[in-house]
N, C-alpha and C positions, 0 to 999 in steps of 0.2 A: 259184498262179493267175497267168497272164500278163495283166497289166493294160494291155498295149499295145493300141492301136486295131486291132481285127481285124474281119473280115467273116466271118460264119458263114452258109453257104448251107444252108437247110433247104427241101428240095424246090425251089420256084421263088421263094422269098423270101430276103431278106437282112436280118440283124439286126446292128445296130451295138452292140458291147459297150462299156460306159462306160470311160473312162480316169480313173485316180486322179490328179487334179491336186493333190496335196498334198506336203508334206515329211515324211519320217520324223523323229520327235523323238528325238534321242540321249539316252542316260542318263548323261551326263557333265557337265562344266563348261559345255558349250554350252547345255544345257537351263537351268541356273541363270542363265546370262547372259541368255538370252532372257526369263526371268521378270523380272529387274531392269529390262531395257529396257521391258517391258510396264508395270511399275510406274511408270516415269518417264513414259511416254506417258499413262497413265490419270490420274496426279496432275496432269500439265500440262493435260489436258482438263478436269479438275475446276476448276483455277484459271481456265482460260479461260471456263468456264461461269459462274463467279461474276462475272467482268468483263462477260460478255455480258448478264447480267441488269441490271447497272448501265448498260450501253449502251442497252438497250431502254428502261429507265426514263427515261434522259436524252433519248431521242428521242420518247417517247410524249407526245401533246398534254396540256397542263396539268401533268402530273407533271414533265416535263423542265424546266419553268420554275421549279420549286421548288428545284432543285439549286443550291447557292450557289457552287460552285467553277468558275471560268471555264475552267480547263484540265482539269477532271475528266473530261469526255467523251473528250478526245483522249488523255490518259494511259491511261485504261481501254482505249481502242481499240488503242493500241500494244501493251499487254500481251496483250489478247485475241487479236489477230492472230498475234503471235509464239508464243503458247502453243498456240492451237488449230490452227495450220497448221504452222509451222516445227518446233516441238518435238514435237507429237503425231505428225505423219506421219513425220518422220524417226526418231523413237524406235521407231515400229512397224516401220519399215524395218530398224532395228537388231535387232528381234526376229527377223525373217525372215532377215536376213543371218547372224545368229548360228547359227540352225538349219541353214542351208545351208552353213556353213563346215566345213572339215576340222579335226580335233582338234589344232590346233597353237597354240603361244604363248598359253596361257591367261592368263598374267600380263599380257601386253601388251594383250590384249583387255579385261581388267578395268581397266587403267590408262586406256585410251581412254574407256571408259564413265565413269570418274571425272572426266575432263576435260569431257565433255559435260554431266555432272551439275553440275559446278561452274559452267560457263557458264550453265546454265539457272537455277540458284539466284541468281546475280548479276543476271541479267535480271529475275527476278521480284521481288527485294527492293530493287532500285535505286531505285524511286520512293519507297520508305519510308525511304531513307537520304539523300534530298536530290536525287536525279536529277530534272531537270525539262526544260522546253522540248521538248514533244512535236512531232515533225515527221511529217506524214502522207504520207511517200513511199510510192509503190505497191509492193506485194509484201512489203516489209520496212519498216514504219514504225518510227521510232526515237525515243528520247529523246536529244537532242543534249547528252549529258553523258558525261564520261570513264568513269564507273562502268558505265553501261548499255552503252556501246560496247565496253568491255573484256570484259564478259560475252558480248556478241554475237560478238566476235572469238574468244573462247575456245571458244564453242559451235561456231563454224565450223571451227576447227582440229581439234576433237575429231571432228566429222563427217567432215572430210577424211581424218583418220587411220583412222577406221572404214571408210570407203569403200576406201582403199588396202589395208587389212588384209583386208577382205571379198573384194576382187577377187583377192588373192593366195592366199586360203584356199578359194576356191570349187572344188568338184570339177568335172571336165569333164562336158559333156552326155552324151558317149558315142556310140558308133556307132548303137546302137538308141535311137531318140528316145522316151523314156517320158514319162509325165505329170510325174513328179518332175524329169526333165531339163528339160522345158519351163519349169516353175516356176523352176528354177535359172537358166535362161537369161534369163528375164524379170527376175529379181533382179540378174543381172549387167548387163543393159541399164540398170536403174534406178541401179546404182552408177556406170556410165559417165556417165549424164546428170547425176548429182549432182556428179561430179568436173568435168564440163564447166561446170556452173553456178558452181562455186567458181572455176574458171579465168576465167570471164567477169567475175565480181566483181573479181578481181585485175586483169584487163585494163582494166576501166573505171577502177579506182582509179589505175592508173599513167598512164592517158591523160587523166584529168580535170584541168583547171587548179584549183589549190587555192583560188584567190581567188573562186570562185563563192559566191553566197549559199547558206547552209546548206540550205534546203529544196530549191532547184534542184540542189545538189550531190548530195544523197542520192537524189533522184528519178532522176538520171542514173546514179548509182553502181549502183543496184539494178535498173535497167530491163532490161538485157540478161540478166544472170544470173537475175533473177526470172522472166523468160519461159522460160528454159531449165529452171529448177527445176520449172515446171509439168509438163514431160514426165516428170520423176521421179514426181510425184504420180500422173500418169495411168498410167504403167507399173505402179506399185504397185497402183492400182485394177484394172487389167486382170489382174494376177496374182491379186488377191483374187477377181475374178469367176470365174476358172478354178477356184480353190480352192473357192469356194462352190458352183459347179456340181457338183462331186463330193460336197460335203456334202449338197446337196439331192437327190442320186441322179439327176441329169440326165445325158443323153447328148448332147453337143454334135455338131452336124452337120459337124464339122471334124476332120480327123486332127491328131495332135500336130505333124506336120511343117508343116501349113498354119498352125497356131497359132504355131509357131516363126517362120515367115516374117512373120506379122502383127506379132509383137513386134519383130522385126528392123526392120520398116518404121517402127515407133514410135521406135526408136533412131535410124534414119537421118534422121528428120524434124528432128533437132536439128542436124545437120551444117551447114545453111545459116548458122548463127550465126557460123561462122568467116569466110566471105566477107563477111558483113555488117560485122564488125569491121574487116576489111581495107579495105572499100570506102568506109565512111562514118565520120567522126569521131563520137565518143560524144556530142558536143554537137550534131550535125547532126539536124535534124528527120526526115530520111530514115532515120537509124539507128533512131529510135523507131518509125516507120511500118513498116519492114521486119520488126522483131521482132513487131509486132502482127499483120501478115499471116502471118508464119511460124507463130504460135501459132493463129491463126484457122483456117487451112487445113491446116497440116502435121499437127496432132494427129488430125484427123478421118480421115486415111488409115488409121490403125490402129484407132481407137476404134469407128468406124462398123461395119466388117465384124464385129469380135468382138462388139460390143454387139448387132448384129442376130442373130448366131448364138446368143448367150446368151438373148435374148428369145424366139427361136423355140423353143429347148429348154425354156424356162420354160412355154410354152403347152402343151407335150406332157406335162408331168410335174406331178402333184398331190402335195403333201407327204403322207407316210405316217407321220410321227412329229413330235414337237415339235422335234427337232433339225433335221429337214429343213424344217419350217415356218419356223424361225428363218433358215436359210440362204436359203430361197425369198424371205422378206420382205426380207432384206438386199439380195439381187440386184435384186428388182423396184424397191424404193425408190431404190437407187443408180442404176439405169438411168434412172428417171423424173427424179430431181433433177439428175443430170449432164446429161441431155438437155435439160431445161428451161433450165439454166444456159447451155448451148451456144447454144440458140435465142435466148435473151435477149441474148447477146453481139452478135448481128447487128442488134439493135434499138437499140443505144447511139447516141445523138446528143447531144453536149455532155457537160458534167460535172454529172450529176445522180445520183440514187439508183438509176437503172437499172444503173449500173456495179456497185455492191455486190450488187445482185440477181443479176447474171450470175455474179459471183465466188462468192457464197454458194452458188448452185445447184451449181456445179462442185465446189467444195471439200467441200460437204456430201455430194455424190455419192461422193466419195472416202472420206470419213469413215464413211458408212454401210457401205460395202464392208469397210472395216477393222474396224468394230465387229462385223460378221457373222463375220469370220475370228477375231476375238478369242474369241467364244463357242465356236467350233469348236475352237480351240486349247487352251482351258483344260483340258478333260479329258485331252487328249493330253500336256499338261505336268504332269499329276498333280493337277489341281484339278477334280474332277468335280462339285462342288456348284454346278451352273449350272441355273437355272430357265429352260429354253428356251421355255416357254410365256410367261413374263413377258418374256423377251428379244424374242420376236416382237412383243408389244404395245409394248415400248419402241421398237423400230425404226419401227413405224408411227406412234407418237406423235411421235417426233423428226422423222420425215420430213414428217408432216402439218403440224407447227408450222413447219418450215422452208419448206414450200411456201407456207403463208399469209404467212410473213415476206417471202419474195421477191416474192410476188404483190402484197403491199402496197407494197413498194418500187417495183415496176414501175408500179403505178397512180400512185403519188406522183411518180415520174419523169416520167410523162406530163404532170403539172401543173408540172414544172420545179423540184421541191424539190431543193435542192442536196445533194450528198454531203458527208460528213465534217463536218457541223455538227449541233447539237442545240439543244433549248430554243427560245427566241424567235428564234434565228438562222435557223430553218427557214422562217420566214414562213408559218405555217399559217393563212392568212387567207381560206380558202374551204372549203366543205363537202367538196369533192373531195380537197383536200390533207389535211384532218383525218381523213377516212374512210380514206384510203390509209395514212397513218402509224399510225392506230389499229389497222388490220388487221395492220400490221407488228408493232405492240406485242403484240397477242394471239398472233400466230404465234410471236413470240420467246419469250413466256412458256410456251406449250405445248412448244416445242422445248427450253427450259431444263429443264422437268420431265422430258422424255424423256432428255435428257443426264444428269440426276441419277440417273435409274433405271439407266442404263448403268453409271455409277460404282458404284452400290450393288451391282448384280449382280456386277460383276467383282471389286470389293474383297472382298465376302463370299466369293466363290469362292477368291480368292488367300489369304485368311486362314483357310480351312478345307481344308487339303490332304488328299489320300487317304492315310491311314496305311499301307495295304497297299502302295501305290505307293512311298511313301517308304522303307518297310522293304526292299522289293525292290531299290530303287536303292542303298541303303546296302550291302546284301549284295553 
């Protein structure tokens, strides 16, 4: 069957045949490597979930004041952000990059994974081995301690090697633009933006004066590259939207060639980073403002048209199975949360909890899309024990909790509640402030339960493989 986008004329009507926007799963070492990358991402998300509960408790009225450790909130925040964003999303990128690679240099790819795993482990255990002094730098908060920083550097080196390997091992799109070719191109774009983010981090490191105060230093160090890295997350989400549209049985009102152009626009939106670095010193306030504008307006050039097409297709198609229902729920919730996060971004005034509301909306939109693809991928990887009905409920629970969470933060931000503080430091001295942060706490609890259900579903599937599939693969 030709899965390319075609038009079939029947009398005086035209019918659009759906395009299969997925990747074929190989039966060799690439499949096994994709599974271990998925394990890393899921375990990182589980760890982030534990710290998210602690964060919510630390911010919840009355409860937060009972926590005795002064830096508890900030240390938990550092680990939560790094595990739930950096490790989880880039690990899932490793899943897709592995599946999209040609079968070459298996030992090298395993060694690269080992480097990333080692960096993740060091980041996670460093607070329990004496690492302290949490610094709330945007995009990548850190513990200003040699052990944590060594783990972060090791993780970055591993991801950089994985990106270079993936780019060299990716098959060409081909003359005939198929759905799989479009997915491959989107993953190639995400690899380029990740490499660009690492280059931006290096550029900032070389340009920054080392005598800066620690908190200012890390803020400036991660500012440019952090903004570029958001394009990687967005491109991965767009790839996931395409994948889920096929899982949901939808027909997008766009040809693969048009989708290819949209993904290309998403990649080109990163390129202004180069003239920004050349035109302004890293310490210049205009350097910061230009990156903010680049992310605010550049990303929408690709996300808005594809998101509109996906939403239109969602309205035309009702789920006909539990699998389609899961993909449908992942798409709808991802679109809503990412869109809400984008809108909130234009409401930011000053340094209050509206900022984490914006960031949570966008990142959770990415996470929901990747969760949906995880469910679809498990049977393809040889792990068919997936409860898609429960998966659908999980996606709605997680999304509902996060929506209440960010709504509570926006509400509290309107009352001036500061970001990156907890307990008595929040100055919850009015009914409006208490109500907003209480709603935030309720949403965070519901979201944590939804995240836990995701971990249970995926881990249960990964620990009960299809014996028939395993036997065929061995043969």
